[in-house]
LOKOLKE-28556 format. One record per residue (C-alpha): y, x, z. Coordinates in steps of 0.05 Angstrom, whole numbers, padded with zeros to 5 digits, always signed. Example, Ala and Ser with C-alpha at 12.3 -4.5 7.8 and 13.67 -1.06 7.14 Angstrom:
<rs>
-00090+00246+00156;-00021+00273+00143;
</rs>
This chain:
<rs>
+01316-00339-00728;+01282-00344-00795;+01265-00271-00799;+01225-00264-00737;+01152-00266-00717;+01112-00328-00733;+01069-00382-00703;+01007-00408-00737;+01011-00474-00771;+00967-00511-00723;+00982-00479-00656;+01037-00446-00616;+01000-00381-00610;+01041-00323-00637;+01017-00291-00701;+01024-00218-00719;+01095-00199-00738;+01127-00141-00774;+01093-00146-00841;+01113-00180-00906;+01041-00191-00926;+01010-00260-00935;+00983-00258-00864;+01048-00247-00827;+01121-00265-00829;+01169-00206-00838;+01214-00185-00782;+01286-00181-00806;+01334-00181-00746;+01359-00125-00704;+01416-00107-00660;+01479-00085-00696;+01494-00012-00700;+01561-00027-00669;+01604-00088-00654;+01606-00132-00715;+01658-00183-00736;+01626-00245-00703;+01654-00295-00654;+01603-00288-00598;+01646-00302-00537;+01660-00368-00503;+01599-00407-00527;+01582-00468-00484;+01508-00473-00469;+01472-00531-00501;+01467-00596-00463;+01392-00611-00462;+01401-00681-00434;+01422-00706-00503;+01375-00696-00561;+01348-00731-00623;+01284-00690-00628;+01233-00670-00575;+01256-00607-00540;+01185-00579-00541;+01187-00580-00617;+01245-00531-00621;+01221-00460-00615;+01259-00396-00599;+01235-00335-00638;+01234-00278-00588;+01226-00227-00645;+01166-00194-00612;+01113-00239-00642;+01123-00293-00590;+01162-00357-00581;+01189-00402-00526;+01198-00478-00533;+01269-00501-00520;+01241-00545-00464;+01218-00482-00427;+01278-00438-00443;+01328-00414-00392;+01404-00407-00401;+01394-00331-00396;+01343-00331-00453;+01386-00376-00497;+01446-00330-00487;+01406-00267-00499;+01378-00294-00565;+01443-00324-00591;+01464-00289-00655;+01407-00240-00654;+01413-00252-00728;+01488-00245-00732;+01529-00293-00775;+01585-00268-00818;+01653-00293-00796;+01696-00244-00836;+01664-00244-00906;+01687-00191-00954;+01684-00208-01028;+01686-00163-01089;+01684-00170-01164;+01622-00172-01206;+01615-00096-01203;+01604-00102-01128;+01539-00136-01145;+01512-00079-01188;+01463-00061-01133;+01428-00128-01144;+01369-00135-01192;+01377-00187-01248;+01323-00231-01216;+01353-00229-01146;+01374-00298-01122;+01443-00319-01101;+01472-00382-01070;+01531-00401-01114;+01591-00442-01094;+01654-00457-01134;+01719-00470-01097;+01786-00483-01130;+01758-00459-01196;+01735-00393-01166;+01660-00378-01164;+01629-00344-01103;+01559-00314-01100;+01521-00302-01036;+01460-00256-01048;+01397-00278-01012;+01384-00205-00996;+01447-00206-00952;+01434-00276-00925;+01364-00255-00903;+01398-00214-00849;+01454-00263-00830;+01436-00334-00852;+01505-00361-00836;+01574-00348-00866;+01636-00383-00838;+01694-00384-00886;+01751-00425-00914;+01755-00430-00990;+01807-00469-01029;+01830-00501-00964;+01761-00526-00943;+01726-00496-00883;+01656-00482-00909;+01590-00463-00878;+01545-00422-00923;+01475-00431-00894;+01408-00403-00912;+01339-00400-00881;+01290-00351-00912;+01230-00389-00884;+01251-00451-00923;+01287-00415-00980;+01340-00467-00965;+01409-00452-00990;+01459-00506-00970;+01536-00506-00967;+01569-00553-00917;+01639-00575-00899;+01651-00550-00828;+01698-00607-00810;+01673-00658-00761;+01713-00715-00729;+01779-00682-00746;+01759-00614-00718;+01735-00552-00754;+01670-00524-00726;+01648-00452-00727;+01573-00437-00728;+01528-00386-00698;+01453-00374-00696;+01409-00398-00639;+01347-00356-00658;+01310-00422-00654;+01273-00461-00707;+01258-00534-00717;+01208-00555-00771;+01203-00480-00785;+01277-00481-00805;+01339-00447-00779;+01373-00481-00720;+01448-00467-00718;+01497-00477-00660;+01569-00498-00664;+01614-00457-00619;+01656-00516-00597;+01605-00563-00565;+01543-00519-00562;+01505-00571-00602;+01444-00548-00641;+01441-00564-00716;+01381-00570-00763;+01401-00529-00824;+01362-00565-00879;+01383-00635-00856;+01454-00614-00835;+01447-00657-00772;+01458-00643-00699;+01393-00650-00661;+01409-00627-00590;+01474-00631-00550;+01534-00678-00549;+01540-00683-00625;+01467-00705-00634;+01461-00752-00693;+01524-00726-00728;+01516-00700-00799;+01554-00648-00838;+01576-00664-00909;+01538-00622-00961;+01579-00593-01018;+01559-00578-01090;+01523-00512-01095;+01473-00477-01139;+01416-00427-01129;+01407-00381-01188;+01387-00311-01206;+01442-00260-01206;+01433-00251-01281;+01442-00325-01295;+01499-00335-01246;+01539-00279-01277;+01527-00306-01347;+01554-00374-01326;+01609-00345-01282;+01629-00276-01309;+01690-00275-01263;+01650-00291-01201;+01666-00261-01133;+01606-00236-01094;+01595-00226-01019;+01592-00151-01008;+01551-00109-00961;+01614-00095-00920;+01589-00140-00865;+01603-00096-00805;+01528-00085-00796;+01479-00033-00821;+01420-00068-00854;+01372-00050-00910;+01402-00102-00956;+01366-00074-01017;+01299-00094-00987;+01270-00163-01000;+01231-00176-00936;+01207-00243-00962;+01180-00222-01030;+01109-00244-01013;+01126-00302-00967;+01103-00358-01014;+01033-00329-01009;+01037-00340-00934;+01058-00413-00943;+01007-00428-00996;+00951-00397-00955;+00955-00460-00912;+00999-00437-00855;+01070-00444-00830;+01106-00390-00790;+01127-00443-00738;+01100-00513-00724;+01120-00570-00769;+01108-00645-00768;+01065-00687-00813;+01121-00701-00862;+01126-00627-00881;+01052-00628-00900;+01064-00680-00954;+01014-00662-01009;+01053-00689-01068;+01076-00619-01084;+01055-00549-01063;+01089-00526-00999;+01127-00471-01035;+01145-00514-01095;+01220-00505-01108;+01259-00570-01110;+01331-00590-01118;+01345-00648-01071;+01398-00701-01083;+01417-00757-01035;+01467-00811-01056;+01478-00874-01014;+01410-00869-00981;+01373-00857-01046;+01338-00790-01041;+01306-00754-01098;+01271-00686-01105;+01269-00651-01172;+01216-00597-01181;+01249-00540-01218;+01196-00486-01221;+01191-00471-01295;+01237-00528-01313;+01269-00519-01382;+01296-00587-01403;+01354-00622-01367;+01336-00682-01325;+01377-00746-01329;+01363-00797-01274;+01392-00854-01235;+01405-00840-01161;+01444-00887-01115;+01468-00926-01175;+01497-00863-01209;+01473-00828-01272;+01462-00755-01256;+01439-00694-01294;+01402-00634-01267;+01413-00572-01310;+01357-00522-01296;+01377-00451-01280;+01330-00394-01268;+01318-00398-01193;+01344-00468-01182;+01390-00517-01216;+01458-00550-01216;+01472-00625-01209;+01528-00666-01240;+01549-00737-01253;+01525-00750-01324;+01586-00791-01342;+01651-00779-01379;+01699-00835-01364;+01659-00898-01368;+01606-00868-01414;+01539-00845-01388;+01508-00787-01426;+01436-00768-01440;+01419-00694-01447;+01366-00652-01481;+01356-00579-01497;+01365-00558-01569;+01356-00487-01591;+01367-00462-01520;+01429-00504-01507;+01443-00567-01468;+01466-00622-01515;+01487-00693-01501;+01452-00741-01548;+01512-00787-01555;+01561-00738-01586;+01521-00674-01599;+01569-00634-01556;+01540-00572-01524;+01545-00560-01449;+01531-00502-01403;+01499-00502-01334;+01568-00504-01302;+01577-00574-01329;+01629-00555-01381;+01626-00576-01454;+01633-00514-01497;+01636-00547-01565;+01637-00615-01598;+01674-00679-01583;+01676-00665-01508;+01696-00592-01514;+01733-00570-01451;+01710-00631-01410;+01679-00618-01342;+01626-00661-01309;+01637-00675-01235;+01590-00633-01191;+01547-00668-01139;+01522-00641-01072;+01450-00617-01073;+01402-00576-01032;+01354-00524-01063;+01293-00504-01022;+01218-00505-01014;+01185-00574-01018;+01158-00573-00947;+01228-00563-00919;+01260-00618-00959;+01207-00670-00947;+01204-00651-00873;+01278-00669-00867;+01276-00728-00916;+01207-00759-00912;+01227-00820-00953;+01244-00777-01013;+01220-00798-01082;+01193-00742-01126;+01219-00744-01197;+01160-00745-01245;+01192-00757-01312;+01237-00805-01350;
</rs>
């Protein structure tokens, strides 16, 4: 429901909707022009008797400038709002020329499966937020909330079963709330955890992904596939409804209520971070304007964050038993130990390690308020 009308940061009174200015949250959703390729039948309703968060803190966006807390919702309302922002269940991919409509600075959520790169333009995800797919034998959930600028890829398998996800039109901590079509449980997108329903407390496994500009992604992955506009829906995909949204956040407001953790003042609310969690050790790496690679220890592992315009990619900074340190030299990533040059895909392009690939690590790229709201014990990286 991330594209709907907003609620002020300190109350549940609706704010003006329908504008992309700094005083209102843009309205994105709309009914499909015709039946689209989504699995909307047979959803069980959510079981409100089981929940890990207060029901009154989950808000349905009614897309008319108003909202309804989950605690006051009816089964009829929940059904009517389900998939108002329709997920994509039959994604159609094309080659790099199918992305020619994108501007170089447009952002994509990138995921590599079986050696094949896939790019999901934010301009498409603004209108759908969820893509269910299976890539290289792994059922994946491509998830994105425009209000958090949170692009996360998850494994859809849970307890030996493959889940399929839809959109509730609700938000928690001003973030997309998804619903699995098997149990009707509600899932917090940023955290990847079920918060209402029989699976409450369960967590999806995040997968390695990258947020980057289209220009940078295609340089790193010139053979990339890209999600096309053949979605089954008519939407103005060329429009960026959230172009001015950071102004709204930094003006001191949130579109929907958030808790105290999301107001953590260590970084600006709209500061872009790459979040990494390993064995309970959680770190946030500010990447706005980042040029040099970051080498750090997280959960007992040596990792490297390679900055990319729009985000960053995260890898184990080890080859065999050797840990590497990285720096930028003349515009290239170079490991200090051997002088080999590496690209942002984690592949050594020259030197002793030429042809070697670093192991990618799961990460989440999003606004600071969203990450710290989900992971309040996070440590902010401030330098070597």
